[in-house]
N, C-alpha and C positions, 0 to 999 in steps of 0.2 A: 539214208543216214546223212548223205552230204547235204540234202535239202534242209534237214533239221539243224545241222550245224550252221549252215549259212543264215538260217532264220534267227538262231540265237545270237550270232555275231552282229546281225543288223540291229536286233533289239538292244544289245549292249551298247552299240554305237549311238543309237537314238537316245538311250538313257544318259549317256555321257554328254551328248549335245545339249540335252535338257538341263542337266546340272550346270554345264558351263554357261548356259544362257541365264540361269537363275543367279549364278555368281557374278555374272557381268552386269546385272541390273543394279544400279546404285541404291544403297539403302538410304532412307530418309535421314538427313543430317540432323544430329542432335544440337541443340543450342550450345554455345561455348560455355566454358566455366567463367563465372563472373570476374574472377581475379586473374584471368589469362592475359589481360591487357593492362593499360595504365591503372595503377592502384589509386590514383587521386580521385577516381569516381566514388570512392567510399568516404571521402572527407565529410561531405554534408550529412549522409546517413549516420556516420559515427558521431557527429556533433549533436544531431537530434536524439540519438540513442543516449548520449551522456546527459542531455537535458531531461530525458525521460527518467533515467536512473536517479538523477539528483532530486527529482520531485518525490520519490518514494518515501524518504524519511519523514517529510512533512505530512504526507497522507497517512502514514502509519501512526504518527503522533496524534493527528486529529482523531483517528479511530480510537486510540487508547484514551484520549482525553474525554471522549463521549461516554465511557463506561461508567455506569452508576450501579451500585449494588450495596447490600447490607455488608458492613465490614466483616462480620463473622461468617460470611458465606463466600469464602475465597474460591470455592469450587466454581461458583458462577463467574467470578472474575477471571479465573483461568480459562473457562470456556470462551469468554468474550475476547481475551487476549489472543487465544488461538485463532479465533475468527479474524482478528486484525492481521495476524501473521499470514493466514491463508489468503486474505485479500492482497497483501503485499506480494506474495509469491505469484498470484495470478496476474497482477499488474506488471511484475517484472517479466513474466513470460510474454505478455502483450508487447512490452518494449522490444523484446528480442524478435518477435514475429514482425513487428513494424520495421525494425532494422533490416531484417532479411528482405522484406518486400521493397524497401527503399533502395537497397544495394542492387537488387535484381533490375529495377527500373533504371536507375542512374547509370549503372555499368553497361546495361544493354544498349542504352542510347549512344554510348561510346563505341561499343564493339560491333553492333549489328547495323548494317546499312538499311535505311528505310524503316528503322524501328519506330513504332508509334508510342511515344512516351506518354501521351495523354491517356490512351487506352490503358496502358500499364498502371498508371497512377489511379485509375478508376477501378482497378481490380482485375483486368484482363492480362494475365501474365503468362499465357500459354507459350508464347514465343520468346519469353525473356531468358536471359542466361541463367545458369544453374549455380546454386550455392546452398549449402546446408546451414542450419541454425548455428551449429558449432563453428563452422568456418566463418560465418558472419560475425560472431562474437570475437573470434581470434583476429579477424581483420582489423577490428578496432583496438584490440589489445596489443597488436604488433607494431605500433608506432605510427598508425595512420593519423593524419592531422585531425585535430578536433577544433579547428578554427571555425567561427560562426559564419564565415562568408558562404553565401548560397551558391550552388552550382547553376549555371545558366545553360539549359538544354539547347541543342542546335536548332536555331530558327524559332526559339520560344522564349518565354519569360522565366525569370528565376522561380524555383518551386520550393515551397516550404511545407513541411508536414508537422502538425502539432499532435502529439500523442496524449499527453496528460497535462492538465492544468492543476497546479496545487494552490489551494486557498490557505493563506496564513491567518490563523485566528489568534486573538489576544487572550491573556488570562482573564477570567471572569471578575477578578478583583485586583486592585493595585497591589504591588509588592515592592519591596526594597531590593533593587537589582545590585546589591553589594554582598560581599562575603561576611560570614559570621566566624572570623578566624579563631576565636577562642571558644566557640560553641556555646556562648552564654544563652542565646535565644533557643538553640536546639535543645539544650538541657531543660530549659523552662517548658518548652512544648512537650518534651518527653515526660516530664513530671506530671503532666495533666493527662496524657493519652497513653501512658506506658502500658496499661493493661490491654487496651485495644491493639496496640502495636505488637505486644507479645502474642496475642491470638493470631494476628496476621502472619507472624513469623512461623507459628506452628502449623498453619493451615495452607499456606501458599506454596508448599512443596519446593522451596528453593528458587522459584521463578521470580527473578528480580523485577521484571516489569509488573507482574501481578502484585508483588509485595509493595511496590511503590504506589500503585493504585489503591490498594487496601489501606495503606497508611494515610493516603490523601483523604479517603472517605472517613477515617477515624478523626482527622483534624476537622473535616466539615461538620461532624456531629458536635464538636466542641468549639466551633469557630468563634462564637460570641465570647466565650471565656478566654480563649487564646488572644483575641484582639484586645481584651482588657488587661491581660496579665503579662504577656510576653513582649510588650513594646514599651518604649519610654515616651510618655506624653506629659504635657504640662499640667493637666488636671488630675484630680483624684478619681481615676477610673476603676478603683477597686483592685482586686487581685490577691490581696492578703499576703501570706508569707511567700508564695511563689513569685509574686510581683516584686517583693522586697529582695528576694534572692537574685532575681534577674538584674535589678537595678544595681545591686552591690557588685555583681560580676561584671556587667558591661561598663559600669563607671570606672572600676579599677583598671579596665583594659582600654578605656576610651573607645568603646565599640557599640554604644547604645544605638538602637534602631527605632525609628518612629513607626515603622510598619514591619509586618512579618516578611522575612526574606523570601525570595521567589521559590526556593526549594522547600519552604515550609508553609507556603500560602494555603489558604483554605477559603471555602465559599459557604456563607451562612445558608443552611438548609431551611426551607419553609415547608410547613405542613398545611395542606389544603383539605378541608372536609367538604365532601360533596354529598348532598342528600337527594335521592331520587325516589319517585313514587312509581311502584310497579302495579299494574292492574291485570288480574287474571280472571278468566271466565271458565267455569266448569259446567258441562252439560251432563245431567243425570239421565238415567234410563227412561224417565217419564217425560223427557224433553223440557224439563224445568231448568231455567238458567239461574245461576247464583253468581253474583259478582262480589269479589272481595278486594280490598285495597290494602297493600302492605307497604309500609315505609321502611326503607333500609338505608342505614348510614354506612358509606364506604370509607374506609380509612386507608 
């Protein structure tokens, strides 16, 4: 009995020694939190993040301006507008991901001795400091400087990251960049395209972006008429009663415009007819080939 008790005691002591040894071994140190040191390491990442966000409205507007559809098919316009919105959301998420990556690199360069900034900026961030996407956003919202001055890493050159480049496009036709304070021109345009405008209102489900596009396409269909009727010109460009009504209104308010205002601008649509010749060959069971030519006009 005594032998068994002694053996159990020894086994317990050995187990305790093993556990103490395991506890004594140092665990691998986790990288520090990125915001545990000087917060000025987020200045440049936040500046780049703001540039990225500032580019999104122009990119969204470019996408919206590219939408073309039949005015009475607002369902198609709504689908395209949603595509533009989804693109904007994806780009915004890209901005946040790039912000987080930039903070991890720049703050690690300050916090961690011997940190390889070059490898980090090339995508190797295994040893970089820790920060979540939400914390990265809050770091920029919490008063971090958004000055454009670049951070100069220790022993290296200034680093700049470009996330999104927005291209600014001009309107397809010239327009009068002035207001129509008494809505003389707006009423003239509406008198010509009001039926199409009403259909847009009924079919665009209250989506203001889709409604604006739909109404723009309505004006495009009547652009030639609008250009002759709803402007003040020196010659007799036609336009009939609607032209006379516009001139009476704008003259009385001293607000006549020689071009359509930019919020009423339109683009003359052109119709192109393409004729193609299709050749088909049919092989019968007796291996006799018959060739026929069909002309098709595509509208």
